[in-house]
SERO-4910 file (N, C-alpha, C, O; in steps of 0.05 Angstrom, whole numbers):
BEGIN
 pado doro    nc1    nc2    nc3   cac1   cac2   cac3    cc1    cc2    cc3    oc1    oc2    oc3
  Met    A   -422   -272     73   -427   -238     63   -392   -241     55   -379   -256     70
  Ala    A   -379   -228     36   -351   -220     27   -340   -216     48   -349   -200     63
  Lys    A   -320   -229     53   -294   -227     64   -274   -210     50   -252   -211     60
  Val    A   -278   -196     33   -269   -170     15   -287   -153      4   -308   -160     -7
  Ile    A   -281   -135      5   -308   -118    -13   -292    -95    -23   -278    -79    -10
  Tyr    A   -300    -97    -54   -277    -73    -70   -298    -65    -87   -317    -80    -90
  Glu    A   -298    -42   -100   -312    -18   -111   -301      4   -116   -289     18   -100
  Arg    A   -305     12   -147   -293     39   -153   -326     57   -151   -349     55   -161
  Arg    A   -310     74   -133   -329    107   -134   -318    129   -146   -302    143   -133
  Gly    A   -325    136   -172   -313    157   -188   -281    149   -198   -277    135   -218
  Asn    A   -266    157   -185   -243    155   -198   -223    141   -175   -199    134   -178
  Ile    A   -240    138   -148   -233    131   -130   -234    100   -118   -255     93   -108
  Phe    A   -209     78   -118   -218     54   -114   -217     40    -79   -197     41    -64
  Tyr    A   -243     30    -73   -238     28    -48   -242     -3    -49   -254    -15    -66
  Ile    A   -226    -17    -20   -222    -40    -11   -223    -45     19   -210    -31     34
  Thr    A   -234    -58     25   -247    -67     51   -250    -95     53   -262   -111     39
  Ile    A   -230    -99     83   -218   -130     89   -246   -132    117   -247   -116    136
  Asn    A   -263   -153    112   -293   -154    115   -294   -176    143   -312   -189    154
  Arg    A   -276   -173    146   -280   -197    173   -271   -188    201   -252   -195    215
  Pro    A   -298   -166    205   -290   -156    236   -286   -172    264   -277   -166    287
  Lys    A   -298   -198    250   -308   -217    282   -272   -219    285   -266   -200    300
  Val    A   -255   -229    280   -225   -236    269   -212   -219    271   -188   -224    273
  Arg    A   -221   -191    270   -204   -169    270   -191   -165    242   -169   -155    235
  Asn    A   -211   -177    225   -203   -176    200   -169   -187    189   -154   -179    172
  Ala    A   -170   -204    207   -159   -226    193   -157   -234    168   -176   -232    153
  Val    A   -131   -244    159   -132   -261    135   -124   -283    137   -106   -291    151
  Asp    A   -142   -302    117   -144   -324    113   -138   -330     87   -141   -311     72
  Pro    A   -127   -360     70   -118   -353     41   -140   -348     27   -136   -336      5
  Glu    A   -163   -352     32   -183   -341     19   -184   -309     15   -187   -299     -8
  Thr    A   -182   -293     41   -184   -268     40   -162   -251     29   -164   -228     21
  Gly    A   -132   -273     31   -105   -258     11   -126   -263     -8   -145   -248     -6
  Ala    A   -127   -283    -31   -129   -284    -49   -151   -262    -70   -149   -255    -93
  Leu    A   -182   -252    -42   -189   -235    -59   -173   -205    -51   -177   -187    -68
  Ile    A   -157   -199    -30   -142   -181    -32   -125   -175    -62   -121   -153    -71
  Thr    A   -117   -198    -73   -100   -187    -87   -112   -188   -113   -101   -174   -129
  Gln    A   -140   -208   -123   -158   -200   -144   -169   -176   -132   -183   -169   -151
  Ala    A   -173   -158   -115   -187   -131   -118   -160   -110   -122   -167    -87   -122
  Tyr    A   -131   -114   -126   -118    -98   -133   -110   -105   -155   -106    -84   -167
  Cys    A   -104   -122   -170   -107   -135   -199   -128   -119   -210   -121   -104   -228
  Thr    A   -153   -118   -202   -174   -102   -209   -168    -69   -217   -170    -52   -235
  Phe    A   -160    -73   -188   -154    -34   -190   -130    -25   -217   -133     -9   -235
  Arg    A   -112    -38   -211    -92    -31   -231    -88    -38   -265    -71    -37   -282
  Asp    A   -123    -49   -264   -128    -58   -295   -151    -44   -305   -161    -47   -327
  Asp    A   -159    -21   -279   -190     -9   -297   -173     20   -298   -164     31   -278
  Asp    A   -172     29   -320   -165     54   -331   -173     81   -311   -157    100   -308
  Asp    A   -206     79   -295   -206     99   -296   -203     98   -257   -212    115   -242
  Ala    A   -196     86   -252   -185     71   -224   -157     81   -226   -139     71   -239
  Leu    A   -157    110   -205   -128    123   -208   -110    122   -177    -85    119   -173
  Val    A   -135    127   -153   -121    118   -124   -138    101   -112   -162     97   -116
  Ser    A   -120     87    -94   -136     54    -85   -140     65    -54   -120     78    -46
  Ile    A   -160     62    -36   -156     61    -11   -171     33      5   -194     25      1
  Ile    A   -147     18     29   -158     -9     27   -167      7     66   -157     25     78
  Thr    A   -177     -2     68   -190    -10    104   -193    -30    116   -181    -48    105
  Gly    A   -207    -37    139   -216    -60    150   -244    -47    155   -251    -23    155
  Ala    A   -260    -71    160   -296    -65    165   -292    -55    196   -272    -57    210
  Gly    A   -314    -43    203   -303    -35    230   -285    -25    243   -264    -23    229
  Asp    A   -283    -14    271   -260      6    289   -249     -3    300   -228      8    307
  Glu    A   -254    -31    308   -229    -41    322   -202    -42    311   -182    -32    322
  Ala    A   -202    -58    282   -181    -65    271   -175    -58    247   -193    -62    231
  Phe    A   -150    -46    233   -151    -48    200   -147    -74    194   -161    -87    179
  Cys    A   -119    -86    209   -112   -119    204   -110   -131    216   -127   -118    228
  Ala    A   -101   -155    239    -91   -166    253    -74   -183    239    -59   -194    255
  Gly    A    -71   -189    216    -52   -199    212    -62   -223    192    -81   -217    178
  Ala    A    -48   -254    189    -52   -273    192    -79   -290    207    -87   -286    230
  Asp    A    -88   -309    188   -111   -312    212   -106   -344    230   -113   -365    221
  Leu    A    -92   -341    256    -75   -358    265    -97   -384    274    -89   -407    282
  Lys    A   -114   -379    272   -138   -401    275   -139   -426    247   -143   -450    242
  Ala    A   -131   -399    235   -140   -417    203   -102   -431    196    -94   -451    184
  Ala    A    -95   -421    203    -67   -430    199    -62   -457    222    -39   -466    219
  Ser    A    -76   -468    239    -71   -488    256    -84   -504    255    -88   -521    272
  Arg    A    -95   -501    226   -113   -528    217   -106   -531    196   -122   -542    181
  Trp    A    -73   -519    183    -59   -532    160    -50   -559    163    -47   -564    187
  Ser    A    -43   -579    147    -35   -599    150     -7   -600    163     12   -586    158
  Ala    A    -10   -618    182     14   -629    197     46   -638    177     69   -639    185
  Asp    A     39   -642    160     70   -651    140     62   -634    127     45   -643    111
  Tyr    A     67   -608    124     65   -590    106    100   -577     97    110   -569     77
  Pro    A    109   -581    123    144   -584    125    155   -597    112    175   -590     99
  Val    A    142   -622    112    152   -655     91    144   -646     68    160   -651     50
  Ser    A    122   -632     62    116   -642     34    129   -621     14    132   -624    -11
  Leu    A    138   -593     35    151   -572     28    188   -582      8    197   -574    -13
  Ala    A    199   -605     30    218   -612     30    215   -635      2    230   -634    -17
  Arg    A    199   -649      6    192   -669    -16    196   -654    -53    204   -669    -71
  Asp    A    190   -628    -55    191   -629    -83    198   -588    -81    180   -571    -82
  Val    A    231   -582    -77    243   -561    -69    236   -548    -94    219   -530    -95
  Asp    A    247   -554   -109    245   -533   -136    212   -518   -146    207   -499   -161
  Arg    A    194   -533   -131    166   -521   -139    161   -495   -115    151   -473   -120
  Ala    A    171   -504    -84    169   -494    -61    190   -465    -75    181   -443    -74
  Arg    A    216   -470    -88    219   -440   -107    208   -424   -117    210   -400   -115
  Ile    A    190   -445   -136    176   -431   -161    155   -411   -140    158   -387   -137
  Asp    A    140   -424   -129    127   -405   -109    133   -388    -97    119   -368    -96
  Met    A    159   -390    -80    167   -365    -63    175   -340    -92    171   -316    -87
  Tyr    A    182   -347   -111    193   -333   -129    164   -316   -142    167   -293   -148
  Thr    A    134   -330   -147    121   -318   -165     92   -316   -147     71   -309   -157
  Asn    A     95   -325   -115     74   -321   -102     67   -291    -97     87   -281    -86
  Leu    A     50   -275    -99     48   -250    -93     43   -229    -62     40   -205    -57
  Gly    A     42   -265    -45     38   -245    -23     22   -268     -2      6   -281    -15
  Tyr    A     22   -276     26     -2   -286     31    -26   -276     36    -48   -284     31
  Met    A    -14   -249     54    -36   -220     58    -44   -209     34    -59   -189     39
  Gly    A    -40   -213      3    -49   -200    -11    -37   -180    -25    -40   -158    -16
  Tyr    A    -19   -182    -53     -3   -172    -63     14   -160    -55     26   -144    -70
  Thr    A     23   -164    -27     42   -155    -12     72   -159    -13     89   -154      4
  Arg    A     74   -175    -50    107   -179    -59    107   -165    -84    127   -163    -98
  Gly    A     68   -150    -93     71   -146   -123     78   -114   -127     69    -93   -116
  Val    A     96   -119   -149    115    -97   -158    107    -90   -177    126    -91   -193
  Asp    A     76    -78   -192     62    -78   -210     54    -55   -217     57    -45   -240
  Ile    A     42    -43   -193     24    -18   -199     32     -3   -185     36     -8   -161
  Phe    A     39     26   -199     44     49   -201     25     67   -194     33     87   -183
  Lys    A      3     66   -198    -24     88   -190    -11     85   -150     -1     66   -138
  Pro    A    -15    110   -140    -13    111   -110    -42     90   -101    -64     84   -112
  Thr    A    -26     85    -74    -38     69    -59    -46     89    -21    -32    102     -7
  Ile    A    -77     79    -18    -66     96     10    -79     80     29   -103     79     24
  Ala    A    -72     66     48    -89     48     79    -95     73     99    -81     91    110
  Ala    A   -117     68     99   -133     78    122   -143     73    141   -167     71    144
  Ile    A   -119     70    164   -117     50    185   -137     60    210   -137     81    222
  Asn    A   -155     38    213   -175     43    237   -184     27    260   -207     21    267
  Gly    A   -153     21    274   -155     12    294   -124     -7    298   -103      6    297
  Trp    A   -124    -32    301    -96    -47    303    -85    -51    280    -95    -70    268
  Cys    A    -72    -42    270    -48    -56    249    -30    -69    257    -10    -57    264
  Val    A    -29    -99    259     -3   -106    266      8   -139    255    -11   -153    248
  Ala    A     38   -150    252     32   -170    242     31   -168    212     45   -152    200
  Gly    A     14   -183    199     22   -183    174     -3   -156    167     -1   -144    146
  Gly    A    -19   -151    181    -40   -125    170    -17   -101    172    -20    -82    157
  Leu    A      6   -100    192     32    -84    182     42    -86    164     52    -66    152
  Glu    A     43   -111    155     58   -118    121     47   -104    103     60    -93     85
  Leu    A     20   -102    105     -9    -96     87     -4    -67     82     -1    -58     59
  Ala    A     -2    -52    104     -4    -22    103     17    -13    101     19     12     97
  Thr    A     44    -30    102     71    -23     91     76    -19     60     94     -4     50
  Trp    A     60    -33     47     58    -36     18     47    -16      9     58    -13    -12
  Cys    A     29      3     12      9     24     16     32     46     10     53     38     20
  Asp    A     35     68     -2     49     97     -4     43    104      9     62    111     23
  Leu    A     15    111     25     12    132     40      1    117     59     -6     94     54
  Arg    A      0    131     87    -19    112    107    -30    138    119    -15    157    121
  Ile    A    -59    140    127    -69    148    151    -73    136    170    -69    112    167
  Ala    A    -79    142    191    -83    132    221   -107    138    228   -117    152    210
  Ala    A   -131    131    257   -137    144    261   -127    149    293   -109    133    300
  Asp    A   -133    161    307   -129    166    336   -129    134    345   -110    123    357
  His    A   -142    128    341   -145    102    361   -126     67    352   -130     43    358
  Ala    A   -110     77    337    -94     54    327    -79     50    335    -67     68    347
  Lys    A    -64     18    332    -33     19    342    -21    -13    324    -30    -34    316
  Phe    A      2     -3    326     17    -19    308     34    -33    321     39    -25    343
  Gly    A     49    -60    310     66    -73    331     63   -103    304     45   -111    288
  Val    A     94   -113    313    103   -137    306     90   -162    330    105   -167    348
  Leu    A     69   -173    329     61   -179    342     52   -208    340     34   -220    351
  Asn    A     75   -219    318     72   -240    316     92   -247    325     91   -271    331
  Arg    A    119   -233    328    139   -246    349    134   -266    361    148   -286    359
  Arg    A    108   -261    380    109   -274    406     94   -306    389     92   -324    406
  Phe    A     86   -311    366     69   -335    363     96   -357    341     91   -376    326
  Asn    A    125   -345    347    148   -350    330    137   -355    300    142   -377    289
  Val    A    114   -328    282    107   -335    258    127   -304    247    129   -281    256
  Pro    A    138   -319    226    159   -301    209    141   -280    190    120   -283    178
  Leu    A    155   -263    193    145   -239    175    156   -243    149    180   -238    148
  Val    A    144   -251    122    137   -259    107    134   -246     82    143   -255     61
  Asp    A    122   -223     83    105   -209     68    114   -175     60    103   -154     54
  Gly    A    137   -183     64    152   -158     63    163   -126     75    173   -106     66
  Leu    A    151   -140    106    158   -115    130    185   -115    142    193    -95    155
  Thr    A    204   -141    136    231   -137    147    246   -121    112    271   -118    110
  Val    A    232   -114     94    247   -104     71    235    -75     69    248    -56     60
  Arg    A    214    -74     76    198    -43     75    206    -28    102    221     -9    101
  Leu    A    195    -38    126    200    -19    149    222     -8    151    223     15    159
  Pro    A    247    -24    144    273     -2    149    282     21    121    303     32    119
  Arg    A    262     23    105    264     33     86    246     54     98    251     74     85
  Ile    A    227     59    115    197     77    109    216     87    145    218    111    149
  Ile    A    225     73    162    227     90    193    252     95    205    258    109    224
  Gly    A    267     76    186    302     78    195    305     42    203    289     26    212
  Leu    A    330     39    197    346      9    210    332     13    244    312      1    252
  Gly    A    350     33    261    343     30    284    308     31    289    297      9    292
  Arg    A    298     45    289    277     42    297    256     20    286    236     13    298
  Ala    A    264      9    261    249    -21    250    268    -41    262    261    -61    250
  Met    A    287    -49    276    300    -64    285    284    -62    316    276    -84    326
  Asp    A    281    -42    330    256    -33    353    240    -52    352    242    -73    364
  Met    A    218    -41    332    183    -59    328    197    -84    322    189   -100    338
  Ile    A    218    -99    303    213   -123    301    223   -140    311    217   -164    306
  Ile    A    246   -131    331    247   -148    348    237   -159    372    234   -182    381
  Thr    A    231   -126    382    216   -135    408    190   -129    411    179   -117    429
  Gly    A    178   -143    385    149   -137    381    133   -120    401    114   -130    413
  Arg    A    140    -98    404    121    -80    417    100    -62    409    100    -54    386
  Val    A     84    -56    425     57    -41    408     68     -2    418     81      9    436
  Ile    A     51      7    386     59     35    400     35     44    370     27     36    348
  Asp    A     31     69    390      4     77    386      3     94    361     24     90    348
  Ala    A    -13    110    350    -14    127    330     16    149    324     34    150    307
  Gln    A      9    166    350     23    187    358     54    181    350     67    196    335
  Glu    A     63    157    363     91    150    365     96    138    326    116    141    312
  Ala    A     69    126    320     76    126    287     83    145    273     98    143    254
  Leu    A     72    171    282     73    183    271     95    212    272    100    229    255
  Gln    A    102    208    296    129    211    303    158    188    286    177    198    274
  Phe    A    154    167    289    165    155    268    174    156    232    193    151    217
  Gly    A    140    166    232    141    163    199    127    152    191    121    156    168
  Leu    A    111    124    210    104     97    195     77    122    186     74    119    162
  Val    A     66    135    192     44    143    174     55    173    168     78    181    170
  Ser    A     30    186    161     38    221    149      8    230    169     12    251    181
  Glu    A    -10    223    173    -26    234    190    -55    222    216    -76    208    214
  Val    A    -46    230    229    -69    230    245    -99    239    248   -105    262    243
  Val    A   -114    225    254   -145    244    253   -165    225    274   -164    201    279
  Pro    A   -186    247    283   -201    230    293   -223    200    276   -234    199    254
  Arg    A   -223    181    300   -234    159    284   -254    162    256   -252    153    233
  Asp    A   -273    178    271   -296    187    258   -289    202    224   -303    200    204
  Lys    A   -266    214    228   -260    226    202   -238    206    186   -227    216    166
  Leu    A   -234    187    191   -214    170    183   -221    169    141   -207    177    122
  Met    A   -234    163    140   -244    156    117   -253    176     95   -251    174     71
  Glu    A   -269    203    117   -265    225     95   -246    244     93   -249    266     81
  Arg    A   -222    233    107   -198    236    106   -183    224     83   -167    235     68
  Ala    A   -188    209     83   -161    183     56   -185    197     32   -175    206     11
  Thr    A   -212    199     35   -213    202      2   -210    224      0   -195    232    -18
  Glu    A   -224    247     21   -204    281      8   -177    279     -5   -169    292    -24
  Leu    A   -156    254     12   -127    258      5   -127    244    -29   -115    252    -49
  Ala    A   -145    221    -26   -147    208    -53   -151    232    -82   -137    238   -101
  Gln    A   -179    239    -71   -188    259    -83   -164    286   -106   -163    292   -130
  Gln    A   -151    294    -85   -129    314    -83   -118    299   -110   -121    307   -133
  Ile    A   -107    278   -103    -84    263   -116    -95    260   -149    -80    264   -168
  Cys    A   -118    252   -150   -141    255   -165   -152    273   -198   -161    268   -219
  Glu    A   -143    293   -184   -130    323   -191   -120    328   -218   -126    336   -240
  Tyr    A    -90    315   -193    -68    315   -221    -67    304   -242    -81    283   -240
  Pro    A    -57    307   -267    -56    297   -289    -29    267   -279     -8    274   -269
  Gln    A    -33    244   -284    -25    230   -269     -3    206   -288      0    183   -282
  Gly    A      6    216   -306     30    204   -317     53    202   -304     67    183   -299
  Cys    A     56    235   -297     87    229   -276     84    224   -242    104    224   -228
  Ile    A     62    220   -234     52    215   -212     76    185   -216    100    182   -211
  Arg    A     56    166   -228     71    145   -236     91    140   -256     89    116   -262
  Thr    A    106    149   -268    141    152   -263    150    157   -239    158    138   -225
  Asp    A    149    176   -233    161    184   -200    153    164   -188    172    154   -176
  Lys    A    135    154   -185    131    132   -160    149     98   -168    159     83   -151
  Glu    A    148     95   -197    164     77   -196    191     80   -195    204     62   -187
  Ser    A    205    111   -205    227    108   -199    236     99   -170    251     80   -166
  Val    A    221    120   -149    229    119   -126    221     85   -111    218     78    -88
  Leu    A    221     71   -136    221     38   -124    236     24   -135    241      3   -122
  Arg    A    249     26   -161    262     14   -170    291     23   -170    308      7   -178
  Ser    A    298     50   -161    326     64   -162    332     51   -134    355     43   -130
  Tyr    A    310     49   -109    328     41    -82    339     16    -85    334     -6    -95
  Gly    A    361     29    -71    388      7    -68    408      6    -90    428     -8    -90
  His    A    400     24   -113    421     14   -135    444     33   -130    441     43   -108
  Thr    A    472     44   -146    485     64   -140    471     89   -140    447     92   -146
  Leu    A    489    110   -133    475    152   -146    476    138   -178    455    131   -188
  Ser    A    499    134   -193    495    141   -221    474    119   -235    465    126   -258
  Glu    A    464     92   -223    446     70   -236    424     84   -234    410     86   -255
  Ala    A    414     98   -206    387    108   -197    378    131   -213    355    136   -218
  Tyr    A    408    152   -224    395    176   -227    391    159   -256    366    159   -258
  Met    A    404    142   -282    401    136   -303    365    127   -302    352    132   -322
  Ile    A    353    115   -278    329    101   -276    317    123   -284    310    129   -307
  Glu    A    315    137   -259    297    175   -260    300    184   -284    281    194   -296
  Ala    A    330    180   -298    321    194   -331    300    182   -355    284    194   -370
  Glu    A    307    155   -352    294    135   -362    262    142   -360    249    149   -380
  Leu    A    254    140   -335    228    146   -335    213    168   -339    192    170   -351
  Gly    A    228    187   -326    219    220   -339    225    217   -362    222    237   -375
  Ala    A    234    199   -373    226    203   -416    210    193   -421    203    193   -445
  Leu    A    197    181   -404    166    162   -416    142    183   -424    125    185   -442
  Thr    A    154    201   -393    133    228   -404    126    230   -424    102    224   -429
  Gln    A    144    239   -445    136    248   -469    122    233   -489    110    243   -509
  Leu    A    124    202   -480    105    184   -491     70    179   -485     54    165   -497
  Arg    A     66    199   -461     37    207   -454     25    222   -469     35    235   -487
  Gly    A     -1    220   -461    -22    241   -476     -2    275   -463      5    289   -482
  Val    A      4    284   -440      3    298   -427     43    303   -424     60    299   -406
  Thr    A     45    312   -448     75    317   -450     88    336   -437     71    353   -430
  Ile    A    111    343   -428    128    360   -412    114    388   -420    107    405   -403
  Gln    A    112    391   -441    107    420   -458     78    427   -446     69    447   -436
  Ala    A     66    396   -450     33    413   -446     26    427   -420     11    447   -416
  Gly    A     45    407   -400     38    419   -372     56    443   -366     56    453   -344
  Ala    A     70    452   -384     88    476   -383     66    498   -386     57    515   -370
  Ala    A     61    491   -411     35    503   -418     14    519   -410      9    543   -409
  Ala    A      1    492   -403    -26    503   -374    -11    513   -357    -30    518   -341
  Phe    A     12    523   -343     18    542   -325     23    559   -340      4    575   -336
  Ala    A     43    571   -365     31    590   -369     15    605   -384     21    627   -395
  Glu    A    -14    588   -385    -34    594   -395    -49    605   -370    -65    624   -370
  Gly    A    -40    588   -344    -46    609   -316    -69    581   -315    -84    584   -295
  Lys    A    -74    559   -329    -97    544   -325    -84    527   -290    -97    513   -275
  Val    A    -59    535   -289    -59    505   -274    -35    516   -251    -24    536   -260
  Gly    A    -23    508   -224    -13    518   -206      4    543   -192     25    546   -179
  Leu    A    -26    567   -205     -4    591   -197    -19    604   -168    -43    607   -165
  His    A     -6    607   -155     -7    616   -126    -20    597   -109    -42    594    -97
  Gly    A      6    581   -111     -6    554    -82    -27    534    -94    -29    512    -85
  Gln    A    -46    544   -119    -58    529   -127    -61    509   -139    -56    512   -163
  Arg    A    -70    478   -131    -60    451   -144    -63    445   -179    -46    437   -196
  Thr    A    -92    453   -180   -113    451   -213   -119    479   -222   -117    485   -245
  Ala    A   -128    503   -197   -145    514   -213   -170    507   -233   -178    517   -254
  Gly    A   -178    488   -219   -197    471   -241   -198    467   -256   -220    468   -268
  Lys    A   -168    456   -270   -160    452   -298   -165    416   -303   -150    400   -294
  Lys    A   -190    410   -318   -189    380   -312   -173    369   -353   -177    377   -376
  Trp    A   -154    347   -339   -138    337   -353   -149    319   -375   -164    301   -366
  Glu    A   -146    320   -401   -162    299   -419   -140    265   -413   -117    259   -419
  Lys    A   -160    252   -401   -161    225   -402   -143    215   -379   -127    196   -380
  His    A   -151    234   -357   -132    236   -327   -100    244   -330    -85    240   -311
  Gly    A    -87    256   -357    -59    264   -359    -38    239   -373    -14    239   -375
  Leu    A    -56    218   -380    -51    197   -389    -52    190   -418    -46    168   -426
***
């Protein structure tokens, strides 16, 4: 059985980490397959939104497969030191052990449907996604703290941005477990739903996003990602430049405004009023 299953159904791209016997832990092969899945999603013009989840209902992902890691060659640190240049190149080009967790070129919306334990590297993978929906039995934590395993798939970068520095430090340093309701309070997840409704709700949300013209979603997401950490004036310029790119797409600002003026979209709180955007508004 494949360790990662992925497919597009309509405009929604589903990725499932398929190792339930080890709580969907990620070994090198699994990480490579997750990367392959996200590259396929990125390059498929008809795939507009992705949803990643774990097989079964016990775990989204328990992080790196430590049993597999324990079998790594004992001379790994020595061999790394022998070729520092190669090690540095790998640090800059590796897309992440957990699978695309250092990838920065997907501007389509991404969702994590968290169905149980979401810890260590699994939390790193979930925080790479734009939106996180949790089942009511989900648990979160930096449990690798107890094994002396560092965070190398982006959590020290993304978690403070998502929940704030103080709460991020609390989770990272103490390694404590929080439940779905506390994660919702933190802003780590945007919704908590019954476990049997998780994929239904994730799909519903993805479909709502698919109904929008996609051009501005992508440029606005890129602006958020690229402008973070810049000075205010630099961030405004990034936003302005990316906003201008909308005019190079199939649905210009004028076309969107005309659809509103003609009563075809967005009136009285309606998202789309049944409007179908040619080529997904791209």
